[in-house]
N, C-alpha and C positions, 0 to 999 in steps of 0.2 A: 566650510564656506556655506552661505545660504544658497538654496537652489529651488527650482520650480519642478512641477511634475514633469514637464517636458525635458528636464535635465536628468531624470532619473533613468537608470537601466538596471533591471532585476534579472539576474542571471544565476542559473544553477549549474554546477559542474558535475556531471554524471558520467558514468563509464564502468567498464569491467575492472576487476581488481588488478592492481599493478600498472594501470595505464598512466599514472602520474597525476591524478586530480589534485591531491594535497599539495604536491610540489608546485603545480601550476597556480593553485590558489595563493600560496605564499609569494610566488613570482609576480602575480598580478598585483597583489597588496604592496609589494616592494616597488614595482614599476610606477604605481600611482602615488607613492609617498607615504602610504599608511604605515609601512614598516621601514626602519632604517636598514635593517638586515633581515633577509629572508631565512626563516627557520628551516630545519631539516628533519626528516623522519628519523634519521640515524641517531641524532643527538637529542631527539625528543623535545625539540624547541619550536615546533610549528604552533601557529595560532589555532588550527582546527583540531588537531589531535592532542588535546589538553587533558583528557581523561587518563588516569593512571593505567587502566587496563588497554587502552589504545596505544599508549606509549610502550607498554610491555609487549603487546602483539605486534606493533608495527604497521597497523592499518586502521582505517576509520571505522567506528562502530556507529556513530551518530552524526547527524548533520551539524555543521558549524557555519556561523554567520558572521561576516564582517563587511565593512565598506571602505571605499576609497574614493578620492576625487581626482579626476583627470580631465584636463582640457575643458573645464567648464561643465563637466558631467559628474554626477554622483552615482557610483556603481555599488549596488547591494549584491554581494557575492554569497552564494550558498554551496559549501563543499559537501558532497554526499558520499556515503559509503559505497564501496564497489561490490562487496560481496552480496549475493542475493539473499543471504540470511537477514540482512539488515535493509531490506527493500522498502519496509514501512516508512522510516524517516525519509528515504529518498522520495517516494511518492508523495508524502506530506509536503515536501519542499516544492514538488512540481505544482501544487495548487497555489503557491505564492509568488511565482515568477512569471515573466512574459517570454523568456528565451531559455530553452534547454540547450546547454553547450556539452555535447557528447564528446568525451575525450577518448582517443583511440591510440593504442601503442603502435608506433612505427616498426617495432620489432615483431610483435605477435599479430598485429592486424585485427581483423573483425572477429569478435568473439561472440559467444551466444548472448552475453549480457548486453553487448551493443544493440543487437536486434530488439531485445525486449525493451530496452530503454528508449529507442527510437520509436517503437510502436506505443509505448506508454505516453510519451510526450505528444505524439500525434493525436492519440485518444483524447488527451487534455486540451487539444487545440493550440498547443504552444508553438511559437516559432522555434525552428530547430537549426542548429549549426554544429559543425564538427571541428574539432581540433586534432590533427595528427601530431602527436607529441613524440619526443625523443628522436627527432630527425638526425641528430648528429651521432647517435649510437652506432657502434660497430655492428654490422649486420642489419641495420635499419633498411627498409625497402619502401621508400615513400611512394614510388611510382606503382609498386605492386599493391600497396594498401589502398591508394586512391582508386586503382582499377577495381579492387575487390568491393569497395564501397559503392562505386557506381553500378557494379554488377548486382550487388545486394539490394540497393535502395533506389536505383534507377538513374537515368540520365539528368535528373534534376540536381544531383550531387556534383557540384562544381566548385573549383578553387577560386578563392579571392586573392590568394597570394601563392607563391611557389618557393620551394626550397632551392637555395643556390649555394655555390661554393661548397659542395659536399656537406650540406646541412649547417654550415657555419653562418648562414644568413638567409633571409627571405626577401623575395621581390614581388611587389604588387602587380596583379594582372587584371584588376578590375578598373582602376583609374587610369592605368597606363598600358600601352601596348608594346613598348620597346624593351629589348633586352633578351637575355638567355637565362635559363634556369637549369636546375638538375632534371627537370621533367621536359625539357625541349624549349622551343621558342615561345616566349611570353605572348607574342601576337596570336598564336594558335589558341591558347586558352583564353585570352581576352576576347576573341571573336565568339567563342563558345558561350561564355557567361553573359556577354551583352545580347546575343541573340536570344538567350533563354529569358533574360529580364524584360526585353522590350516586347516580346510576343504576349505578355500578360494583359497589356492595356492597348486598346484599338487606337486610341489617339497617339499614344507614344509611338506605337508601331508605324502609324502613318507618317509621323514626323521623321522617323528613322529612315523609312523607305524613300521619302521625298528628299530629305536634307542630308542624310547620313548621320553618323555618330556625332559629328561636330555640330549638328543643328539641334541636338538635344540640350536643354537646360539642365544644370545640376539638380534643380528641384524636381524635373520630370523623371530623371533617372533615379533619384532617391525615392520618389513616391512609387515608382514602379517596382523597385527593389523591395520596399516595404510590403507592397501587395503580394509579391511573390512569396515572401516569408510567411505572411498571415495565411495564404492559401496553400501552402506546401509545394508551390510550384518551383521552389529553389531551396536547397539545403547547401548553404555555403561551407567551404572548407578552408581552414587556415592551418598553416604549419608552424610548429614551434619546438623549442627545446627548453622546457621549463627549468632544467638544471642549470643551463648556461645563460639563460634569458633571451635566447634567439627567438624572435617572432613575438615576444610577449607584449612589448610596448605597441607593436603593430596590431596585436589583437585588441588592446584597449582602444586603439585608434578606430578599428572596424566597429567596435561596440558603440563608440561615440557617434560615429558617421552613419551607421547602417542598422544597428539593432533597434528595435522599436522601444519608444518610451511608453509608459503606462497608458497614455492617451491614444497611442497608435496601435497597440496590440490588440489581439482578438479580445472582445469583452469577456469578462469572467462569467461562468454560468450560475448566476443567481437566480433562484426561484422563490416565489411567495405562495405559501400554502393558504387556501381558503376553502370554504365549505364544499365547493364543487371540484377541487383538485388543486393543481399547481399552475402557476402562472409565471412564465419567464419575465424577469425584470432586468433592467439596465442600471447598473451603478455607474454613475457619471463622475469622472474624476475632476469634480468642481470643488475647490477648497471652501467655498461658501455654503454648500449644501449640507444636509444632515449627515452625520458621521455613519459610515458602514465600514466595519473591519472584520476580518476573519482570523481567528487563531489557528495557525497551522503547526504549532509546536509548544509543548509544555516541558519546562525544566524545573525539577524540584531542587533548588540551589540551597545548600546547607547554610548559606549566610543571608540571603535575601528572601528565602522562602520559595513558594511557588511562583514561577515566572511564566507568563503568558506571552508568547511571541506572535505578533500579527502583522498582516499586510492591510494597510488602509486603502480602501477602494474609492471612498467618497467622503468629502468633508475634511476638516482639519481638527486633529485631535490635540488638545493642549492639556498641560498640568492643571488640576482642578476641574477638568471636565467631568460632569456627571454621565455615566454610561450604564446601559442596561446590558445584561448578558442573556442572549436569546430572548425569550418571552418573559423574562423576569420582571416582576412588578416593582422591585426595589433596586434603585441604582447604587453603583458604587462610585466613589470619587477617585479620580487619577491623582495620587499623591506624588508619584515620581514616574517619569517617562524615560525610557532608556533606548540607546542604540547599542548594538552588540559588536564586540571585537573578540571573537572566540569566547573565552570564559570571562572576559572583562566587560563591565557594564558602564557606559558613558552616558550620563545624564543630559537630556536635551529638553528644550522648551516645547516642542511641537512635532507632530508627524503629519505631513501633508498627503494628499492623494497619491498613491503609488509607493509610498515609503514603507519601510519595514522597521518596526519598533517593538518595544516590550513594556508590560506593566507587571509589578510584583505584589505579592501578598493579597491576592484576590482568590479566596478558596472556591468560588463558583466557576472559575475558569476551567475549560477542558478543551480537548482538541476539537477543532471545528465549531467552536463557539463563535457566534456573531455578536460583535459589540456594536451598539448604537446609541444615539442620544435622544431618540424620539420613538414613542410608540407607534408612530406611523410606519416604522420599520419592524414591528413585530412580525413573527412567522416568516422571516426571511432566512435563507440559508444557501450556501453554495452546494452545487451538485456534488454528491458524496464521491470520495476517491474509492475506486475499486481496489482494495488491498488483497494481496494473496492470502488464502485461507490457511491458518496455522494448523499443520497436520501432525506435528511432533508434540508429544506430551510426556510429563513426568508427574507422578504423585509426589506431593511435598508436604512435609510436616516439620514443625520446630524441633531442633535436636534436643532442647531442654525444655522442661515444663516451665510455665511462667512467660514463655516467649511468643505465645500464640497471637496475642494482640499486636506485638511488635512486628511479627511477620505478616500479619494481615495488612497493617498500614504500609509496610515497605512494598509488598506486592502491589497494592493499589497505586503507589507512586510509580513503579516501574511500568505498569500497564498504561498510566496517563501519559507516559513519555514515548511509548512505542505502540502505535495502533495495531501492529501485527503480533503483539504479545498479549495473550488472553488468559485471564485467571478465572477458573470455573470451580465453584463448590458443588460437588455431587452429594446431595443429601441422602440419597438411598445407601450410599456407601460411607457417608461422613468422611469424604475424601476431597482434598484440594488438589486440583490438577492445573498446572501451568502448560500452556500451549504456545509453541513457537514455530518458526519456519524451518528449523533444522536442529540437529544435535548441538551444532556450534552456537546457534542463537540461544538456546537454553543454557549451555554452559556459561556463556557470557552473562546471562541474567543472574545465575547463581553466583558468579564472581561479584557482580554488583550488590547482591543481597549481603554478602559477607563484607566486602571492602567499603561500600558506601553507607550501608545501613547496620552493620555489626550483627547480622543475624546468621546463625549457623543452622543448617537444615539437614534433614535426612530425606533422601529420595528413593523412589522405587518405580518400576515401570507401571503406568496406569493401564487399565483395560483399553483395548482398542475401542474406538467409538462405533460399535455395531449398532444396528437398529433392528427393529422387528417389523413385520408387516403380514398381510395375508395374500393368498393366491386365489381365493375363490369367494363367492358369496355364501352366507350361512345365517341360520337363525339361532337365537339364543333365549333362554328363559330361566328365571329363577324366582322362587317364592321364599321371601324371608319372614319367618315367623317365630316369635319368642314370647313365652309366657312365664313370667317370673314372680307371680303374685302381684295383684294390682294391675295397673295398666300394662299392656304388653306391647310388642313391636310387630307390625305387619306392613309389608309392601311386596308387591308382585310386579315384575317387569318382563315384558316380551319385546324383543328387538331383533333387527337384522343388520347384518354388516356386509359391506362390499368394498373391494379394493379400489382405490383411486390411483391415477397416473403418479409415476415416480416424481416426488418432490412437491405433490399437492398438499401434504400436511394432513389435516383432520377436519371432518365436518360432523356436526351433531344436528340431526334433523327430528323435529317433533311432528309426528303423523298420528297422534292419539286422538281418537274419536270418541265422542260421547261421555268424556270425563272420566274414563276408566282410571286414569291417573290424573288427579287434580292438578292444575297448572302450578300451584305452589310447590309441588313435589318434583316437577321436572328438573329444576336446577340441581336437586339432590341426586337424581338419576345421573345427570351429566357429571356431577362431582365424582360419583363411584366410577364411571367410565374413565374420567381423566386420571384417577388413581392408577388404573391399569396402564394407561398411556405412558405415564412417567416411570412405572417400575417394570413394565414388560410382563409378558404372559408365559413365554416358553424358556427364555434364557436370561431374563433379567435386564433386557436393554429396552429403551424407549420405543413405543410404537409410532408408526407414521403411515401416511398415505391410506387412511381408512375413513369411510363414511359410516356413521352409526345412525340408524333410523329407529327410534322408539315408536312403536305402533299399537301396543296394547298393554294392559296390566290390570290390576285390581287394588283397591284400597279398602280400608276399614274405617268406619266413621270415628271410632274411639282410638284404636290402636295404631293407625298409620301415623307415622312420624318421619321427619327428615332422615334420621339415622337409618331407619328401616329401608328407605328407598336408595340411600347411598349404597348399603350392602347388597340390595337386590340388583341395582344397576351394575355394580362391579361384578357380581357372580354371573349375571346374565351375559355380560360382555365376555368374560372368560369362557363360558360355555359355548358362545358363538365362535370365538377364535379357535378353540380346539377342533371345530368342525370345518374350518375355513382354510385349510392348507397353510398353517402358520410357517412363515419364512423368517430366517435370520438374514439381514443385509450387512454387507461389509463396505467400508469406503474403498474406492478405487481411485488411484492418483495417476495423473499424467507425469511421467518420469522422463527427464532428459539427462543422459550421461554423456559427458565429453571426455574422450580418452585418446591417447596416441593410437594411431592406425593399427599398430602391431597388436593392441589389446582388444580390438573389436570382437574377435571371435571368442575370447574368454568371457567378455561381458555379455554378449548375447547368449552364450551357453548358460552362464549363471542365471540370467533373467528368465530363461525358458524353464529353469527349475523352480522358479517363484511364481509360476501360474501367470507369467506376463504375456502380454500381446504386443509383439514388436510391430510398430507402425511405421518404420522407416529410418533411414540414416541421412545425415547431411554432412557434407565434407566441407570443413573450414581449413584455414591455413595451419597445417601441422597437426590436425586432429579430426576425429570423426565424432559427430553427435548422434547417439542412438536414442530414438523416441520410442516410448513404450507406455502401455498402461498396465499397472501392476496393483494388486491388492495391498493396501497399506501394511496389513499384518505381516506380509512376507518381507518387509523392508527393515525389520528390527535388527540393529547392528549393521546396516548396510554401509554406513560411513567407514567403519573399520575395515569390512570386507573389500570395499572398493580400493581403499588405501593400499591394502595388502596385494591386491591383484595388479595394481598399476604403479607400484612403488612410489605412491604418493602423488602421481601426475593426473590422476582422474578427479573429476569433480562431477557433482550432480545437483539438480534442483527438481522440486516436484510442486504440483499444484493439485488441489482437490479437483476430481472430475465428476464422480457420481457414485451412487450406491447401487449394488447389485447383489442377488442371492449368493450366499456362500455354497460351496459344494456340500452334498449331503453329508459326507463323513465329517466335515468340519462342523456342520450344524449340529450333528449328534453329540459331538465332544462338548459343544457349548452348552446344549441342553443338559447333558449328564452332569456338568459342573455346576449347574444352577441349583441352588437350594432356597426355594421360595419360602417366605414366612406365611404359614397357614393361619388365617384368621378364624376364630371361632364363629360358628353360624347360629 
């Protein structure tokens, strides 16, 4: 059907593993008429989990996009992975939708992933709603889960409908007040949500107090509801069973009547860079304006090539439109425009404001690229997504010679598709290291290398990403002098160093007086200093959080050359570091381990032996979450250890926290293992 911006709904399904997002995604597409038969995970027939690895593992690894039409509405749905290892694609999807629909399991209730996703959606200023799925399962506790959600996220969590007939039906409690449900009288819940909605707007509140609910127009109630969603004053809850279809059509009705369209949602956080900083700008969902679109997903399709999937925020994008990528000077022509249905691509004539579409075979496309049709929109970008820092790494190389180039290209494609997967080449070790969010994340990437790109690899544990710094101020000096017949080399440098606050990086300061080091040689001094920064001074790890002040030196009118001051700067810097209490820093991570209550003692005891600081525990339904800070080096092999301790019932996630000095014994081992290359002087 043809549709306008006001008829579009953009919704991402997110939630913890096993909550039923993919099944709900299928059920919504079926209820909207986009699928004749809903697929199942067991048979490997779902629209979203079309990758062979997803089918084999039985869970989503990447986001999937499809759309359906319902009641005069066009719904763009994005199914996202539940496992935190694949949080990168999920957060990317959050930058393209207006509503985050968090799916919660009626059996297991509020999980740690639920909290994280609700927080991430709120940070992105999305409207949030919750679906309690599997209400017909034996052991489902709809009332308990709703109570837990309200306790966790506040009284603004209120149901729009309620389970009835032991989970075999749902009954509306927003638009009507009569009837009974599995959670009690409909009238009680109706009153709670109406009171919550009307208090957001003074005019609506006055009408309600003066005239009662019957005196409110449908438009007033709708507008107040939209305001509640935008401001986080209401987080509506719907009940469903995606497996049987209970509540699914009702959920589509809720999306049509109450979820925001792109013109009603909170405006996207676009900024424009200029000489004095960044200015917030508003992308207006006007189909006649200049085009502004943001690429939130890259797919390297073996048949159509690189596919850039984007959300249009302003203007109308048509076939044959000339578009610029970011600040590029040369436009590309849109040859084909697609809507997506899982792995299938349906060609369309145009994409209007609010819509989600794709273009193919444009090499310059990348994640977060802004597409536009006028240089008036140069230097515009969306506020960046805060992705979790990938802390797990593997050194990787081609299994057979001659495959190095193929491996490099394949790794680049994988990194384009997942913003939380990082490929790093470490020149000092001539080592390529892949970084991900967990062992599982990296294993899946290695599977994709083999299955999708035909590259066999060998892996080995990489070095932990230690860093070096100093603990005190110190002076350094070196005179570089060589005479080999003919013109010689001469350069002398005196400098001082001092520690900077953790995370401050590096500063190079010129305080040379009287031309003792001519200005043309100061870049050479800095080059020598930076050589040490990259390769380390005591244990071979990059240096950080240091200020270097060059204040004196000498030169020779004939023999002074750039190479001499590079060497002098390097050796003076090393001389100063040796006197400045050099320290090796290690990455410390925030660790959260969710385990059955019976295993908490084993977990905390194990962590105590890993130099961990236990920060507390949280009780959730049926399990305990232990929060701690742990040196990353202590967590090698932790996935297997946790599995053994909890019989496979435990799970964990970690985020980078900070760097701190290693214990003296650990530092001495790292220093002893370092074999620096000694340059001739």
